[in-house]
N, C-alpha and C positions, 0 to 999 in steps of 0.2 A: 594635776589634781584629779584624784579618782572620784568618779561620780556614780553612786549606786543607782540602779533602776534607770539606765540610760540606753536601752536597746534601740530607741528611736533616734539617737544622736550618734553620728559617726565621726571619724577622724577629720573629715572635710570641714565639719562645723568648727572644730577647735582651730583648724588651720586658718579658716576664713575670719574667725572672730576670736582672736586671742584676748580681747578686752570687751567689757560692756559697751564702751564708747564705739567700738567697731560695729557691734551688732546694732546699736541704736542708729548709727548712720545708715546702715543698710535698710532698716525698717523705714526710716524717714524717706529714703529714695523710693520705696514702694508705696508707702502710705502718703500720697502727695496731694490729696484734695482735702478741703475742709471737713467733708463728711466722714473721711477716714484718714485722720492725721496720725502723727507719730505716737501720741499718747494712746490713742485707740489701738493702733497697730501693736504696740508693746503689750497692752492688756490682752489683746486677741492672741498673741503668741504665748503669753504666760498661761492662759487658760488651756490652750492646746497642749502645752508641755505638762501641765498638771493632769489633764485628762489622760494623756499618754502614760504618765507615771502610775496612775491608778490601774491602768490596763496591764501594767507590767508586774503588779503585785501577784506573787504565785498563789494559785488555788482559788482565785476569785474571778468570776466572769460578770461583766457589766453590760448594761445597755444605757445609752445616753438619752436624756430627754431634756426638755426645757429649751430656752432661747439659744444656748450655746450650740446646740445641734441643728438649729433651723437651716442654716445654709447647706448642711450635708444632706438635707432632704430634697434638694432641687436637682432634677436630672441634668447631667452635663450638657445635653443638647437643647436645653430650654431656650426658646427664641423670644420670650417675653421678659422684660426687665422693668422694674419700677423705680429706677434711678440710675445714677452714674456709676461707672467703674473708676477705680483709682488706677494709677499707672501700672501697678503690679498686683491689683486686687480686683477680682471679679465682682460685679454688682450684687451677686447673690450674697456676698459677705458684707459688702458696704451697707446694704439697705435693711439689715436687721436692726432691731433696737440694740443700743449699747448694753451689753450684759457684763456682769461682774461675777457670775456664779457658774458653777459646774454641778449639774444635777445627774446623779448616777443611781441606778437601781440594780440589784442583783438579778441575774437571769435565772429563770426557773421558778418553781412553785414552792420552794422550801419555806418562804416566808408568808405564804398565803394564809394558813390557819395556825392556830395554836400559839404557844408562848414564843415571842420574838426576842426575848431578853438575851438569849445566847447570840443571836444575830447582831444585836447592838454591839456586843463586845467584838465581834468579828469585823464590823464596819469601822469601829473605833481603831482597831489594830491596823486596818488598811490605811487609815488617815495618818496614824503615827508612823507608818512605814515610809510614806512619801514626804512627810514634813517633820521637822524636829520638834520635840515637845517644848523646847525653850529657844529663845532667839539666838543665843550664843552657847550651844552646849559643849563646845570644846572638842567636838568630834566631826566626822564627815556626814553626820545625819542631816538630811534636808538639802544637801548640795544638789542643785539641778541646773538645767539648761546649759549643759556642757561645762559646768563649773562656774558659771557667771552669776548664779543666784543661789541664795540660801532660803529655803522655804521653812517657816516655823509656824507652829499652831498658836495663834494669838487668842483663840477662844474655841471651846468645844462643848456642845450640849448634847447629852445622850438622853433619849426618850425611850426607856425600856418598854413602855406600854405599847408602842407601835413599832419599836425596833429602829427608829430613825436616829441618825447622827447629823447634827448641824455643826459645821466647822467654819472657822475664819482663818485663812492662811495669809501670813505676811510674806511677801516676796521681796527680799532685800538684795538688790544688785551689789556684788562684791568684786574685789580685785583678786583673781585666782592666783596671782603670782606670790601671794603671801601664805599659801597653804590653806588647810581646812580648819584649823583650830580657832583662829581669831582673824579672819580676813577682813580688811577694812571695807566699810560701805563706800560706794562710789556714786550713788544716786538715791533719790527718794524712794522709800519702800512703797509697794503697791499691795492692795488687798484683793483676795479672791475668796468668795463665799463658796462653800461646798455643802450640798445636801445629799446625803447618802441614805438610800431606802433599801430595806430588806426585800421588798416586793413592790412591783408596779402592776396594777390591774390592767390587762390588755385583752382584747378579744381575738387577736391574731398573733402568730409568732413574731418575734422581733425581726426587723428588716435591716439588711446591710445598707449602710449609708450609700447614697448616690455619688458622693464626692467626699474628699477629705475635710476634716474639721478646720484645717488651717488654710486660709486664703492667700497667705504670703508665700513667696518662693524663697526658702531659706536653705542655702547650700549645707548639706550634711544633716539636715533635719528631715526625718521620714515622718510625715504627718499621719495621724491616726485616721483610719477609716472604720468607725465603730459600728456596733449594732445599735439600732435606734428603736425606740418604741414605734409601732406602726403609725404611718401617717394618719390613718383613720382614728386611732385612739388619741393621738396628739391633738388633732382637731376637735374631737369630741370633748376632751378635757376642758378645752378653752370655751368652746361655743355653748356647752351645757352649763359650765360654771357661771357664765355671764347672764344666763337666763334665770338664775336663782339667787338666794341669799349668799352674800360673799363669804369666802373662807380664805384664810391666809395661814400658811404653816409657820411663818416667822413673826408676824405682827399680831399678837393677841390683843393688845390695847389699841385697836384701830379707831379712828374717828367715826362718828355716826354716818358720814357721807362717803365712807370708804367703799370701794370696789376695785376689782382688778382692771381698771380702765386700760392699762398698758396692753392687756391681752387683745384688744381690738386691733392693734397693729400686727400682732402675730397672726391673727386670723386672716386679716387682709393679705398679709405677705404669703401665707400658704395658699389662699384662693388664687393669687396671681402667679404662683410658681410651681405648685405641686399637683400631681394627678391623684385622683381618688376613685375608688370603686363605690358605686351607689349602694350596693348590697352591704359592703363592709362598713361604710361610714354610717349607714342607717343602723346597723347592728351595734356599732360602737357607741352611738348616741343613746340608743334605747337601753343599753346595758352599762352605761357609764356610771361610775360610783357616785357621781354628784346627784344623779336623778332621784334616788330615794331621799337624800338629804333635803332637796329642794321641793319635794312633793310632786314630781312630774313623772309620767310614764314615757313621754316622748316630747320632742321639741314642739313648742306651740306654733301653729300656723294661723295667721302670719307670725313670724318670729318676733319675740319681744325680749328686750333687755330688761333685767330686773328693775322694778320701780322706775320704768321709763315714763310712766304716767302717774298721776295722783291716784292713790287707792287706799281705802280703809283709813282715811284721815292722815296718811303719810305723804309728805311732799316728795316729788320726784327726785331721784338722784341727779346730780349735775353732770350727766354724760357728756354733753357737748362742751361744757366749760372745761372739764378735766381732760378730755381728749385733746382739745385745742391747746391747752396749757402744755401737755406733753409734746404735742406736735411742734409747737413754736419753740420749745426748749431744747430741741435736738435738730442739728442741721440735716441729718439724713431723713428724719421723720417729716421734715417740711416738704419732702417730695411726695408724701402720702396725701390723699385727697382731703378736703375739708370734711367735717363730721357728717354733714347731711349726705354727701356723696358716698362716703365710706359706709355709713349706716344702710343706705339703700343697697349697696353691693353685698354686704354681709347678709342682710335680710333676704334678698332675692336668691342668694346661694342656698341658704337654709330652706327656703320655701320650695325652690326647684328640686331640692333633694327629696322632699316629701312626695313629690309626684314622679320622680325619675324611675324608670324600670330598673329591676335588679341588675341587669347586665349593662347598665349605663356606666360610662367612665367620664370623670370630669377632666376636660381639657381647658387649661386656663385661658386659651385664646378663643375657644368655641363653645364653652359650656358643657352641659351633660350630653353625651353622645352614645347611642347604642352601637352595637358591633358593625352593622352595615355602614353607618355614618363614619365610624372610625376607619374602615377600609377605604371609603371614598376619600377621606382626608389624607390618608397615607398615600394613596395613588396620586393625588394632586401634588403632594409635597415631593414625591419621587420624580415627577416630571417637571419640576420647576427648573428653569434654565440656570445653569451654574455659571458663576462669574469668577471662579477660581482660576488662577494661572497654573500652568504645568508645574507639578511638584508642590503645590500648595493645597491646603484643605479649605473648603468653603467656610465662611463665617457661620458660627452656630453649629458646627459639626460636633461629633462625639468627643472631640478633644477637650471640650469645655470652653472653647473660645466664645466670646460674646458676638452677636451679630453687630454690624456696623451701627453707629448711633442713629442713622436715619431709619433703621428698621426696628428700633426699640420702642416698646409701648411705655408711655408715661402716664401717671395718674392725671385725670382730667381730660385725657385724649380719648375720644370715642374709638371703638374698635374699627369702625368703618371710615375713619379719617386717616389720611396720610400723616405721618409725623412731620413736624416742622423741619424744614431744611436749614442747615447751618452754612 
């Protein structure tokens, strides 16, 4: 079966996985813990395939943002972890929120000013290139993942006013032995949300991902290492938005107690895993597009969540209740700290940013450090005794391996405590 837009999938993939069942068994062997099970592994793989297909559309350059790209922001030699690894999946991928969407924006300033209507058509055309306009078009359109899946557009909404395109893609596993016209379904379909933007406001150039978007090892599948919105802007989008009136691009009819409570997990994840420049992050927060909307010039000190307290006769939003509901409803999020501890961590991070020198850099293990402190830390790390055997790399090296479990930080464990021994 011929598959258009398959530059990231080679012959080894088709040899290893002639059927959907073969691929599913392989994913199940890698995704072998409750926090990252087969269902989540399949969804993770499909999002990586869809993102790769978008990047193969001719004449379009993208940068990835949102939750799907969070693991790709984590440096491969990061020595801190906020939860377990699966048998074949690094903790950086396991411990993000379960996501079902792919958020992409065009690279460059073409969509900054003026009429974005023509860009809407361009984004819609890209979506129609990677997924078929109908579930069973009788053509090879939408055939993906080495011929094992047909992608079709189940919904598409174009917003010419801002140039955005919102899509819903149905991924239907199929039997490739029957050709491309009417291949039979072999498993339940899955849904992937797609948000396409003509422009994403950033204060720094896009950054090359620190690691691939796919955490699974799939023979013959070359994972995407995309451009990302800068770490500073990704953090600013979330931490500024939570300080003001909520906004949602998809949910216009939101309940009165709505806010993006889920972003608290993303903020905490980035605090625990990603480096930041104080100068860049401060600039990103002060120039963030949310700030004029919520009536702020800079983040409040001390940092405050929107309607965290009673004000102007309005009752507080249920931050703790909604956070804990999300936390208890997801196995990997149960490794995150309770609301009070998480709230203190986010607040202290934002407040320390306000006082940090411009040349300070955030180290998840040590906080904000100026250049002399960074050099001292680097020197200490350089002279740590190595436990590797001849021919092996030490755990936590630049290969992306995780440190042994006894060296991993876990929520609720103080930085000056030794991890519990097993």
